Residue frames as a rotation matrix with the C-alpha (Angstrom) as fourth column:
UNK 1
0.770 -0.489 0.410 -119.71
-0.590 -0.303 0.748 -61.27
-0.242 -0.818 -0.522 24.39
UNK 2
0.224 -0.801 -0.556 -116.12
-0.617 0.325 -0.717 -62.40
0.754 0.504 -0.421 23.85
UNK 3
0.998 0.052 -0.029 -114.91
-0.015 0.702 0.712 -65.49
0.057 -0.710 0.702 25.64
UNK 4
0.175 -0.976 0.131 -111.43
-0.893 -0.214 -0.397 -65.58
0.415 -0.047 -0.908 27.22
UNK 5
0.883 0.019 -0.470 -109.71
0.107 0.965 0.239 -68.85
0.458 -0.262 0.850 28.01
UNK 6
0.106 -0.872 0.477 -107.02
-0.798 -0.361 -0.482 -69.07
0.593 -0.330 -0.735 30.67
UNK 7
0.246 -0.111 -0.963 -105.41
0.409 0.913 -0.001 -71.55
0.879 -0.394 0.270 33.01
UNK 8
0.235 -0.167 0.958 -105.19
-0.799 -0.594 0.093 -71.06
0.554 -0.787 -0.273 36.77
UNK 9
-0.757 -0.590 -0.281 -103.65
-0.312 0.704 -0.638 -73.17
0.574 -0.395 -0.717 39.49
UNK 10
-0.239 0.692 -0.681 -105.74
0.512 0.686 0.517 -75.51
0.825 -0.225 -0.518 41.64
UNK 11
-0.591 -0.028 -0.806 -105.39
0.783 -0.258 -0.566 -73.36
-0.192 -0.966 0.174 44.77
UNK 12
-0.928 0.259 -0.268 -106.84
-0.295 -0.949 0.107 -70.31
-0.227 0.178 0.958 43.03
UNK 13
-0.488 0.789 -0.373 -109.71
-0.222 0.301 0.927 -72.38
0.844 0.536 0.028 41.64
UNK 14
-0.327 0.337 -0.883 -110.41
0.827 0.555 -0.095 -73.69
0.458 -0.761 -0.461 45.14
UNK 15
-0.778 -0.017 -0.628 -110.46
0.427 -0.747 -0.509 -70.15
-0.461 -0.664 0.589 46.52
UNK 16
-0.831 0.514 -0.213 -112.77
-0.525 -0.601 0.603 -68.94
0.182 0.613 0.769 43.74
UNK 17
-0.368 0.715 -0.594 -115.09
0.198 0.685 0.701 -71.88
0.908 0.141 -0.394 44.34
UNK 18
-0.510 0.163 -0.844 -115.28
0.858 0.028 -0.513 -70.89
-0.060 -0.986 -0.154 48.03
UNK 19
-0.906 0.181 -0.384 -116.31
-0.159 -0.983 -0.088 -67.39
-0.393 -0.018 0.919 46.93
UNK 20
-0.597 0.721 -0.351 -119.05
-0.414 0.099 0.905 -68.90
0.687 0.686 0.239 44.76
UNK 21
-0.342 0.453 -0.824 -120.23
0.634 0.758 0.154 -71.15
0.694 -0.470 -0.546 47.61
UNK 22
-0.627 0.048 -0.778 -120.35
0.697 -0.413 -0.587 -68.24
-0.349 -0.910 0.225 50.03
UNK 23
0.448 0.857 0.257 -122.33
0.876 -0.362 -0.320 -66.11
-0.181 0.368 -0.912 47.59
UNK 24
0.004 -0.528 -0.849 -119.61
0.214 -0.829 0.517 -63.46
-0.977 -0.184 0.110 47.29
UNK 25
-0.653 -0.111 -0.749 -119.70
-0.691 -0.317 0.649 -64.01
-0.309 0.942 0.130 43.52
UNK 26
0.368 0.927 0.069 -122.34
-0.794 0.352 -0.495 -65.77
-0.483 0.128 0.866 41.46
UNK 27
0.980 -0.088 0.179 -119.97
0.166 0.856 -0.490 -67.95
-0.111 0.510 0.853 39.42
UNK 28
0.110 -0.991 0.078 -116.37
0.741 0.134 0.659 -68.51
-0.663 -0.015 0.748 38.42
UNK 29
-0.131 -0.108 0.986 -117.01
0.906 -0.417 0.075 -66.29
0.403 0.903 0.152 35.40
UNK 30
0.826 0.471 0.308 -118.38
0.282 -0.820 0.498 -63.55
0.487 -0.325 -0.811 37.64
UNK 31
0.703 -0.634 -0.321 -115.22
0.336 -0.101 0.937 -63.76
-0.627 -0.766 0.142 39.77
UNK 32
-0.216 -0.810 0.545 -113.01
0.913 0.030 0.407 -63.48
-0.347 0.585 0.733 36.67
UNK 33
0.191 0.358 0.914 -115.00
0.708 -0.696 0.125 -60.52
0.680 0.623 -0.386 35.30
UNK 34
0.982 0.184 -0.051 -114.80
0.161 -0.653 0.740 -58.73
0.103 -0.735 -0.670 38.66
UNK 35
0.383 -0.916 -0.123 -111.07
0.548 0.117 0.828 -59.40
-0.744 -0.384 0.547 38.87
UNK 36
-0.271 -0.471 0.840 -110.44
0.960 -0.191 0.203 -58.07
0.065 0.861 0.504 35.39
UNK 37
0.556 0.531 0.640 -112.53
0.465 -0.836 0.290 -54.97
0.689 0.136 -0.712 36.08
UNK 38
0.914 -0.247 -0.322 -110.54
0.226 -0.350 0.909 -54.38
-0.337 -0.904 -0.264 39.27
UNK 39
-0.037 -0.981 0.192 -107.22
0.774 0.094 0.627 -54.64
-0.632 0.171 0.755 37.41
UNK 40
-0.141 0.047 0.989 -108.41
0.866 -0.478 0.146 -52.35
0.479 0.877 0.027 34.61
UNK 41
0.816 0.511 0.269 -109.77
0.302 -0.775 0.556 -49.80
0.492 -0.373 -0.787 37.12
UNK 42
0.674 -0.638 -0.374 -106.58
0.420 -0.087 0.904 -49.94
-0.608 -0.766 0.209 39.18
UNK 43
-0.291 -0.811 0.507 -104.44
0.905 -0.060 0.422 -49.29
-0.312 0.582 0.751 36.10
UNK 44
0.191 0.438 0.878 -106.71
0.677 -0.707 0.205 -46.42
0.711 0.555 -0.432 35.01
UNK 45
0.975 0.189 -0.115 -106.41
0.207 -0.595 0.776 -44.83
0.079 -0.781 -0.620 38.46
UNK 46
0.287 -0.948 -0.141 -102.63
0.632 0.076 0.771 -45.32
-0.720 -0.310 0.621 38.45
UNK 47
-0.288 -0.366 0.885 -102.40
0.945 -0.260 0.200 -43.67
0.156 0.894 0.421 35.04
UNK 48
0.577 0.565 0.590 -104.54
0.424 -0.825 0.374 -40.69
0.698 0.035 -0.715 36.11
UNK 49
0.897 -0.280 -0.341 -102.48
0.258 -0.294 0.920 -40.25
-0.358 -0.914 -0.191 39.29
UNK 50
-0.058 -0.972 0.229 -99.24
0.831 0.080 0.551 -40.37
-0.553 0.223 0.803 37.28
UNK 51
-0.063 0.111 0.992 -100.62
0.812 -0.571 0.116 -37.71
0.580 0.813 -0.055 34.92
UNK 52
0.895 0.418 0.154 -101.53
0.233 -0.734 0.638 -35.45
0.380 -0.535 -0.755 37.86
UNK 53
0.588 -0.756 -0.287 -98.09
0.421 -0.018 0.907 -35.87
-0.691 -0.654 0.307 39.41
UNK 54
-0.232 -0.679 0.697 -96.44
0.961 -0.050 0.271 -35.18
-0.149 0.732 0.664 36.05
UNK 55
0.366 0.464 0.807 -98.51
0.605 -0.777 0.172 -32.01
0.707 0.426 -0.565 35.68
UNK 56
0.995 -0.006 -0.097 -97.45
0.076 -0.567 0.820 -30.72
-0.060 -0.824 -0.564 39.09
UNK 57
0.235 -0.972 0.033 -93.82
0.652 0.183 0.736 -31.54
-0.721 -0.151 0.676 38.31
UNK 58
-0.258 -0.303 0.918 -93.99
0.938 -0.307 0.162 -29.63
0.232 0.902 0.363 35.03
UNK 59
-0.243 0.278 0.929 -95.95
0.013 -0.957 0.290 -26.72
0.970 0.083 0.228 36.51
UNK 60
-0.556 -0.017 -0.831 -95.60
0.779 0.338 -0.528 -26.63
0.290 -0.941 -0.175 40.31
UNK 61
0.638 0.768 -0.052 -97.90
0.709 -0.559 0.430 -24.51
0.301 -0.312 -0.901 42.44
UNK 62
-0.319 -0.695 0.644 -96.55
0.201 -0.714 -0.671 -21.12
0.926 -0.085 0.367 43.28
UNK 63
-0.942 -0.133 -0.308 -96.72
0.322 -0.101 -0.941 -19.57
0.094 -0.986 0.138 46.76
UNK 64
-0.662 0.749 0.031 -100.02
-0.749 -0.658 -0.082 -17.77
-0.041 -0.078 0.996 46.04
UNK 65
0.020 0.684 -0.729 -101.76
-0.580 0.602 0.549 -20.97
0.815 0.412 0.408 44.92
UNK 66
-0.340 -0.224 -0.913 -100.42
0.455 0.811 -0.368 -23.02
0.823 -0.541 -0.173 47.80
UNK 67
-0.992 -0.123 0.026 -101.15
0.045 -0.538 -0.841 -20.29
0.118 -0.834 0.540 50.34
UNK 68
-0.432 0.893 0.127 -104.84
-0.878 -0.448 0.170 -19.77
0.209 -0.038 0.977 49.62
UNK 69
0.119 0.493 -0.862 -105.55
-0.216 0.860 0.462 -23.50
0.969 0.131 0.209 49.75
UNK 70
-0.595 -0.387 -0.705 -103.97
0.590 0.385 -0.710 -23.77
0.546 -0.838 -0.001 53.22
UNK 71
-0.943 0.287 0.170 -105.92
-0.334 -0.803 -0.494 -20.69
-0.006 -0.522 0.853 54.35
UNK 72
-0.115 0.954 -0.277 -109.19
-0.808 0.072 0.584 -22.20
0.577 0.291 0.763 53.08
UNK 73
-0.066 0.039 -0.997 -108.47
0.251 0.968 0.021 -25.51
0.966 -0.249 -0.074 54.82
UNK 74
-0.892 -0.292 -0.346 -107.81
0.405 -0.173 -0.898 -23.73
0.203 -0.940 0.273 58.13
UNK 75
-0.731 0.670 0.131 -110.99
-0.679 -0.733 -0.037 -21.72
0.071 -0.116 0.991 57.70
UNK 76
0.049 0.772 -0.634 -113.10
-0.518 0.563 0.644 -24.81
0.854 0.297 0.427 57.01
UNK 77
-0.326 -0.239 -0.915 -111.66
0.557 0.733 -0.390 -26.62
0.764 -0.636 -0.106 60.02
UNK 78
-0.997 -0.072 -0.014 -112.29
0.057 -0.631 -0.774 -23.58
0.047 -0.773 0.633 62.25
UNK 79
-0.444 0.896 0.001 -115.96
-0.828 -0.410 0.382 -23.61
0.343 0.169 0.924 61.18
UNK 80
-0.317 0.312 -0.896 -116.48
0.106 0.950 0.293 -27.19
0.943 -0.002 -0.334 62.33
UNK 81
0.450 0.637 0.626 -118.66
-0.520 -0.383 0.764 -27.47
0.726 -0.669 0.159 65.47
UNK 82
0.468 -0.302 -0.830 -116.27
0.610 0.790 0.056 -29.71
0.639 -0.533 0.554 67.38
């Protein structure tokens, strides 16, 4: 496993230590790993969303495509027992 070295301010260290004490994370390293995973996942999701938006901008839905989805949504809602 690769080791990363970084510097953080005292306030952040204090907050991370509180997370360790409360059991929210098992260690400072665990907190850092979780944080990095969250940043990587967030960027991946942002990239996928941007690709989807770009696709719709390049090839927008036509009336037929948009119409049947609205019809299906209305039909599914009408079937609900409420």
